[in-house]
MIDRENGU-547163 format. One line per field, with one value per residue: residue number from 0; residue in one letter; x, y, z of N, C-alpha, C in turn. Coordinates in pm, whole numbers, plus 50000, padded with zeros to 5 digits. Layout:
<mivos>
ronu [NUM,...]
nudo [A,...]
n_X [X,...]
n_Y [Y,...]
n_Z [Z,...]
ca_X [X,...]
ca_Y [Y,...]
ca_Z [Z,...]
c_X [X,...]
c_Y [Y,...]
c_Z [Z,...]
</mivos>
This chain:
<mivos>
ronu [0,1,2,3,4,5,6,7,8,9,10,11,12,13,14,15,16,17,18,19,20,21,22,23,24,25,26,27,28,29,30,31,32,33,34,35,36,37,38,39,40,41,42,43,44,45,46,47,48,49,50,51,52,53,54,55,56,57,58,59,60,61,62,63,64,65,66,67,68,69,70,71,72,73,74,75,76,77,78,79,80,81,82,83,84,85,86,87,88,89,90,91,92,93,94,95,96,97,98,99,100,101,102,103,104,105,106,107,108,109,110,111,112,113,114,115,116,117,118,119,120,121,122,123,124,125,126,127,128,129,130,131,132,133,134,135,136,137,138,139,140,141,142,143,144,145,146,147,148,149,150,151,152,153,154,155,156,157,158,159,160,161,162,163,164,165,166,167,168,169,170,171,172,173,174,175,176,177,178,179,180,181,182,183,184,185,186,187,188,189,190,191,192,193,194,195,196,197,198,199,200,201,202,203,204,205,206,207,208,209,210,211,212,213,214,215,216,217,218,219,220,221,222,223,224,225,226]
nudo [M,W,Y,Y,R,A,L,H,R,H,V,T,R,S,L,G,R,R,L,G,A,A,A,R,V,L,D,A,G,C,G,T,G,G,L,L,R,R,L,A,E,A,Q,P,G,W,R,L,T,G,L,D,F,S,P,L,A,C,E,L,A,R,A,R,T,G,G,E,V,V,Q,G,S,V,A,A,L,P,F,A,D,A,T,F,D,A,V,V,S,C,D,V,V,C,Q,V,A,D,P,A,L,A,L,R,E,F,H,R,V,L,P,P,G,G,T,V,V,L,T,M,P,A,Y,P,W,M,Y,S,Y,H,D,K,E,V,G,N,L,R,R,Y,T,R,G,G,V,N,E,L,L,R,G,A,G,F,T,I,A,A,S,T,Y,W,N,M,L,P,F,P,L,A,V,L,R,R,K,V,F,P,P,A,A,P,T,S,D,V,G,L,F,P,A,P,V,E,A,L,C,R,G,L,M,A,V,E,H,G,W,L,G,L,G,A,P,L,P,F,G,N,S,V,L,T,V,A,R,K,S]
n_X [84637,84757,84574,84390,84560,84642,84392,84306,84504,84456,84200,84251,84427,84257,84052,84205,84292,84074,83942,83909,84086,83919,83715,83402,83349,83198,83223,83069,82960,83162,83277,83505,83650,83901,83964,83870,84052,84290,84234,84208,84468,84600,84472,84424,84250,84006,83657,83531,83295,83162,82961,82779,82607,82620,82592,82802,83030,83021,83068,83331,83461,83428,83583,83835,83883,83783,83606,83307,83063,82796,82515,82348,82187,82322,82135,81943,82026,82090,82101,82086,82003,82275,82483,82750,83075,83198,83146,83255,83265,83345,83347,83084,82832,82788,82677,82419,82061,81935,82123,82104,81937,82098,82300,82152,82096,82355,82394,82199,82292,82505,82635,82580,82836,82967,83165,83192,83352,83397,83438,83434,83393,83528,83401,83143,83173,83369,83254,83241,83316,83436,83298,83043,83099,83179,82958,82894,82663,82678,82905,83091,83146,83365,83224,82964,82954,82987,82752,82557,82618,82579,82306,82213,82255,82515,82828,83093,83422,83668,83776,83868,84008,84167,84412,84540,84786,84807,84594,84584,84656,84441,84236,84317,84303,84032,83870,83986,84134,83971,83920,83852,83670,83419,83522,83667,83890,83996,84237,84555,84831,85112,85428,85619,85443,85269,85455,85529,85282,85233,85441,85366,85128,85232,85352,85123,84993,85169,85142,84865,84867,84975,84761,84681,84470,84412,84382,84247,84151,84102,83932,83724,83765,83610,83559,83331,83121,82863,82623]
n_Y [92686,92821,92814,92604,92386,92372,92338,92087,91927,91947,91830,91571,91477,91487,91302,91071,90997,90878,90689,90364,90142,90088,90275,90443,90745,91060,91352,91632,91871,91895,92047,92098,91869,91865,91800,91537,91410,91447,91298,91043,90994,90993,90792,90518,90303,90393,90437,90665,90926,91196,91492,91753,92063,92188,92103,92139,92150,91889,91743,91825,91732,91455,91412,91481,91302,91048,90912,90835,91075,91270,91461,91696,91828,91941,91973,91788,91502,91253,90980,90667,90598,90582,90535,90612,90617,90849,91200,91478,91828,92120,92454,92488,92444,92691,92821,92749,92788,92680,92575,92395,92195,92077,91967,91782,91607,91512,91376,91177,91011,90885,90613,90514,90656,90749,90985,91339,91594,91930,92243,92596,92945,93196,93409,93635,93915,93942,93923,94000,94154,93935,93708,93753,93723,93454,93320,93279,93284,93339,93370,93205,93164,92952,92838,92873,92695,92453,92451,92428,92171,92008,92048,91902,91646,91557,91480,91673,91619,91737,92074,92372,92691,92786,92886,93100,93246,93406,93571,93848,93983,93917,94055,94321,94331,94274,94431,94680,94778,94725,94596,94807,94716,94460,94134,93805,93646,93416,93240,93208,93359,93589,93419,93451,93524,93306,93110,93207,93193,92918,92827,92936,92792,92536,92549,92582,92339,92155,92226,92179,91912,91806,91798,92029,92306,92609,92953,93153,93260,93264,93071,92790,92466,92166,91855,91597,91345,91109,91064]
n_Z [03589,03898,04112,04058,04046,04315,04441,04338,04445,04722,04738,04640,04838,05064,04999,04956,05208,05320,05165,05012,04781,04568,04544,04481,04325,04299,04111,04160,03968,03770,03571,03307,03349,03479,03752,03765,03593,03735,03970,03859,03777,04022,04169,04028,04065,04150,04082,03881,03839,03664,03690,03541,03489,03246,02908,02721,02884,02984,02749,02688,02917,02892,02665,02761,02969,02910,03064,03259,03232,03327,03234,03433,03731,04043,04234,04186,04163,03921,04015,04190,04537,04770,04585,04560,04718,04790,04753,04580,04558,04411,04464,04371,04498,04601,04390,04339,04370,04594,04828,05043,04948,04750,04912,05057,04851,04796,05035,05007,04796,04907,05108,05456,05651,05429,05240,05200,05022,05023,04871,04909,04824,05037,05298,05313,05290,05103,04857,04513,04191,04068,04167,04058,03787,03762,03848,04117,04380,04644,04927,05191,05546,05740,05952,05857,05639,05776,05925,05725,05625,05851,05882,05669,05749,05789,05953,06068,05967,05909,05884,05734,05649,05341,05091,05206,05224,04984,05035,05130,04892,04730,04859,04818,04536,04478,04646,04697,04474,04229,03891,03606,03414,03418,03507,03552,03786,03698,03527,03360,03516,03471,03432,03655,03863,03873,03954,04207,04345,04331,04490,04739,04777,04801,05050,05210,05153,05267,05536,05588,05532,05760,05922,06045,06076,05884,05980,05837,05503,05144,05065,05160,05288,05343,05498,05538,05692,05620,05858]
ca_X [84642,84803,84462,84333,84659,84633,84261,84306,84593,84387,84092,84311,84476,84144,83987,84297,84302,83949,83880,83983,84145,83818,83604,83319,83358,83127,83260,82942,82999,83298,83332,83564,83713,84037,83978,83855,84178,84388,84201,84238,84613,84644,84409,84370,84148,83877,83558,83500,83184,83147,82830,82778,82483,82644,82621,82934,83130,83019,83134,83475,83511,83438,83696,83960,83903,83739,83528,83162,83023,82651,82460,82244,82199,82358,82015,81856,82124,82025,82162,82013,82055,82395,82558,82892,83143,83236,83106,83335,83203,83437,83299,82962,82714,82769,82617,82282,81965,81904,82238,82065,81884,82213,82368,82068,82117,82484,82368,82118,82365,82613,82595,82625,82982,83022,83242,83176,83456,83332,83510,83348,83461,83518,83365,83044,83220,83460,83179,83294,83301,83479,83189,82938,83141,83187,82827,82872,82553,82712,83029,83063,83246,83383,83112,82845,82959,82963,82610,82484,82642,82510,82164,82182,82276,82656,82914,83215,83545,83780,83728,83976,84028,84293,84441,84562,84903,84779,84468,84593,84656,84304,84159,84354,84256,83887,83797,84051,84170,83905,83939,83750,83570,83389,83600,83696,84032,84034,84324,84697,84900,85250,85503,85671,85332,85229,85557,85517,85160,85250,85525,85284,85036,85308,85365,84993,84967,85249,85082,84739,84900,85002,84635,84662,84391,84455,84283,84171,84190,84003,83850,83694,83771,83543,83536,83227,83077,82722,82608]
ca_Y [92797,92779,92787,92472,92287,92360,92282,91944,91861,91940,91733,91438,91439,91467,91177,90959,90959,90821,90594,90247,90140,90070,90361,90508,90887,91152,91493,91700,92001,91858,92137,92034,91742,91874,91724,91395,91363,91441,91186,90919,90977,90965,90670,90450,90204,90455,90444,90808,90976,91341,91548,91898,92118,92235,91999,92161,92107,91743,91696,91847,91643,91319,91409,91492,91194,90919,90847,90858,91211,91277,91596,91706,91931,91896,91982,91675,91408,91142,90855,90599,90615,90508,90494,90650,90619,90987,91307,91599,91939,92232,92588,92469,92461,92836,92874,92700,92870,92615,92491,92287,92086,92009,91886,91666,91514,91447,91283,91066,90918,90823,90517,90556,90664,90806,91110,91451,91696,92049,92369,92712,93073,93239,93541,93714,94052,93939,93912,94103,94136,93800,93615,93775,93672,93307,93265,93257,93358,93373,93321,93147,93141,92810,92799,92865,92569,92345,92453,92372,92027,91944,92052,91798,91515,91519,91507,91735,91546,91832,92201,92471,92785,92770,93003,93203,93331,93511,93637,93995,94029,93906,94166,94442,94322,94269,94529,94811,94820,94637,94638,94898,94638,94332,94019,93711,93628,93282,93246,93203,93484,93583,93306,93474,93525,93166,93040,93253,93139,92773,92810,92961,92681,92420,92568,92552,92196,92087,92253,92107,91770,91768,91796,92156,92398,92747,93038,93236,93238,93303,92954,92697,92324,92090,91712,91552,91206,91082,91008]
ca_Z [03683,04029,04202,04033,04088,04461,04474,04307,04540,04850,04726,04628,04972,05154,04964,04970,05349,05371,05073,04972,04647,04463,04583,04379,04356,04211,04107,04136,03913,03727,03470,03189,03382,03531,03876,03732,03536,03843,04056,03787,03780,04159,04220,03909,04099,04182,03975,03883,03760,03666,03661,03525,03435,03110,02810,02661,02982,02986,02627,02703,03022,02835,02573,02837,03065,02860,03168,03265,03266,03314,03240,03533,03834,04177,04317,04151,04108,03850,04062,04297,04673,04811,04466,04566,04848,04818,04662,04590,04484,04427,04427,04292,04583,04617,04268,04322,04444,04722,04862,05133,04865,04689,05014,05086,04741,04822,05145,04958,04709,04984,05211,05589,05659,05306,05257,05108,05026,04971,04876,04888,04839,05176,05351,05238,05262,04988,04732,04424,04047,04032,04196,03960,03656,03761,03882,04260,04438,04783,04984,05322,05650,05770,06035,05774,05565,05872,05960,05611,05618,05964,05853,05571,05809,05790,06066,06020,05997,05901,05832,05737,05539,05269,05007,05307,05202,04885,05067,05127,04754,04679,04917,04745,04398,04462,04727,04701,04338,04131,03751,03555,03341,03484,03462,03660,03811,03651,03411,03390,03541,03423,03488,03791,03959,03887,04034,04346,04404,04349,04607,04857,04793,04849,05195,05270,05140,05368,05667,05598,05533,05899,05995,06114,05994,05865,06049,05743,05365,05044,05035,05270,05254,05448,05479,05630,05674,05639,05993]
c_X [84677,84687,84410,84432,84650,84502,84259,84394,84526,84276,84147,84362,84360,84072,84077,84312,84183,83889,83971,84025,84042,83695,83530,83308,83282,83186,83137,82969,83140,83358,83387,83654,83852,84057,83963,83985,84284,84361,84233,84387,84660,84593,84345,84258,84012,83787,83497,83382,83180,83003,82843,82648,82497,82672,82759,83044,83137,83091,83285,83534,83524,83559,83829,83989,83871,83651,83380,83134,82875,82607,82346,82276,82239,82238,81914,81943,82053,82087,82078,82077,82180,82476,82708,82945,83183,83180,83199,83269,83282,83376,83175,82837,82684,82699,82472,82188,81936,82020,82202,82010,81997,82282,82284,82078,82251,82467,82295,82200,82487,82557,82630,82777,83046,83077,83200,83292,83402,83426,83415,83434,83430,83476,83264,83092,83319,83387,83213,83258,83336,83366,83076,82974,83143,83057,82804,82757,82585,82850,83002,83179,83261,83267,82983,82839,82929,82815,82525,82497,82572,82359,82120,82209,82419,82722,83046,83337,83667,83728,83839,83954,84154,84306,84464,84674,84882,84658,84479,84593,84516,84216,84190,84294,84104,83812,83857,84079,84104,83928,83825,83638,83544,83468,83607,83846,84080,84117,84468,84752,85039,85331,85559,85561,85282,85327,85548,85396,85169,85339,85449,85187,85106,85328,85234,84961,85045,85189,84953,84761,84934,84875,84605,84582,84455,84346,84200,84220,84077,83908,83830,83700,83713,83527,83435,83186,82926,82703,82540]
c_Y [92745,92741,92646,92361,92263,92296,92132,91867,91844,91834,91591,91389,91405,91335,91057,90910,90875,90712,90477,90252,90131,90157,90418,90656,90968,91292,91570,91845,91991,91955,92060,91915,91748,91792,91574,91337,91350,91323,91052,90890,90934,90831,90594,90351,90263,90456,90586,90839,91128,91380,91698,91941,92155,92119,92015,92117,91955,91685,91711,91754,91500,91309,91410,91368,91056,90844,90879,91000,91226,91423,91599,91813,91870,91901,91871,91568,91288,91007,90798,90627,90529,90457,90512,90640,90760,91079,91424,91707,92065,92362,92580,92495,92609,92899,92830,92778,92813,92523,92376,92168,92009,91919,91766,91563,91441,91340,91158,90965,90856,90717,90573,90550,90720,90945,91215,91548,91818,92167,92482,92838,93132,93385,93617,93854,94058,93925,94030,94075,93995,93700,93630,93712,93519,93242,93235,93344,93406,93318,93284,93162,92991,92759,92786,92738,92452,92337,92393,92219,91954,91941,91946,91657,91466,91552,91561,91655,91638,91960,92304,92574,92742,92887,93124,93299,93437,93598,93790,94053,94022,94019,94295,94444,94340,94379,94669,94864,94729,94686,94726,94824,94506,94218,93919,93699,93489,93296,93243,93344,93478,93479,93334,93473,93382,93089,93079,93191,92988,92744,92832,92846,92554,92429,92532,92403,92117,92104,92174,91956,91717,91760,91923,92251,92534,92841,93127,93205,93275,93189,92871,92556,92246,91944,91668,91408,91199,91009,90872]
c_Z [03822,04122,04183,04067,04239,04503,04452,04404,04676,04846,04720,04763,05065,05126,04990,05112,05395,05284,05044,04827,04536,04490,04461,04417,04251,04225,04063,04098,03858,03627,03352,03223,03440,03658,03851,03679,03644,03936,03990,03787,03919,04211,04104,03941,04131,04058,03980,03791,03775,03635,03645,03459,03287,03014,02746,02757,02989,02865,02637,02808,02971,02744,02649,02919,03009,02958,03158,03312,03231,03321,03340,03635,03968,04270,04287,04085,04044,03885,04175,04433,04692,04692,04482,04709,04888,04711,04686,04505,04513,04373,04338,04376,04605,04497,04247,04413,04582,04761,04954,05056,04801,04790,05055,04975,04756,04930,05095,04879,04778,05078,05349,05599,05534,05329,05155,05131,04952,04979,04840,04893,04977,05191,05263,05204,05146,04855,04641,04278,04004,04052,04095,03826,03651,03806,04028,04309,04580,04818,05131,05419,05671,05855,05956,05692,05657,05907,05849,05607,05733,05941,05754,05624,05812,05924,06014,06064,05996,05835,05843,05627,05464,05172,05098,05270,05093,04922,05071,04985,04693,04733,04843,04605,04390,04537,04724,04561,04234,03989,03704,03484,03415,03422,03575,03675,03770,03525,03452,03411,03477,03500,03627,03897,03982,03976,04181,04413,04424,04469,04736,04883,04839,04999,05264,05265,05245,05507,05687,05599,05670,05983,06071,06026,05982,05917,05957,05603,05272,05008,05161,05216,05371,05406,05583,05595,05694,05771,05986]
</mivos>
């Protein structure tokens, strides 16, 4: 799906700017391993570990990546202090009852100067049928994400909205013309729609690659460092 292609590209770029060739990286909430596979392709020297709450997701991620995948909760990471150089967590902290606890766990398993890359769904007013179906408990503003990270002891290095160009369509779909039956928007769209969205995401990737933030969007991307 175009969304995950763009998400993985943003995360790979954000980590690649800040980590060395032999970095230890945790994907906290790895799902079935799509991001782990993308990171392994982009940076073969990185030592990657996945973690997910679902035993089935862990099994699928191991089969897809052949790497280390651990079953557990982002709110109680089964790792020693300062185990990883970076933690990445995509659209997961928004699904836990105590997001501050999860971020303190990320802080604990990083050394001083360690990096966290976090993505969250944007804007509380955009909460909809989609969030209920995928398990999101809340959505955030960019400032709200920054506040959470600072409260856990992080310093913000970069913060932006993304998924901006398709955002008007998302508003129409989720707030104006929602589907009659509950569903999520996760899944492949018809080929012309996928191509259009991938093109829009390529424009956004180029813009963010210049270091310029986007003023709004359906998602928040934040990079922070352990103080």
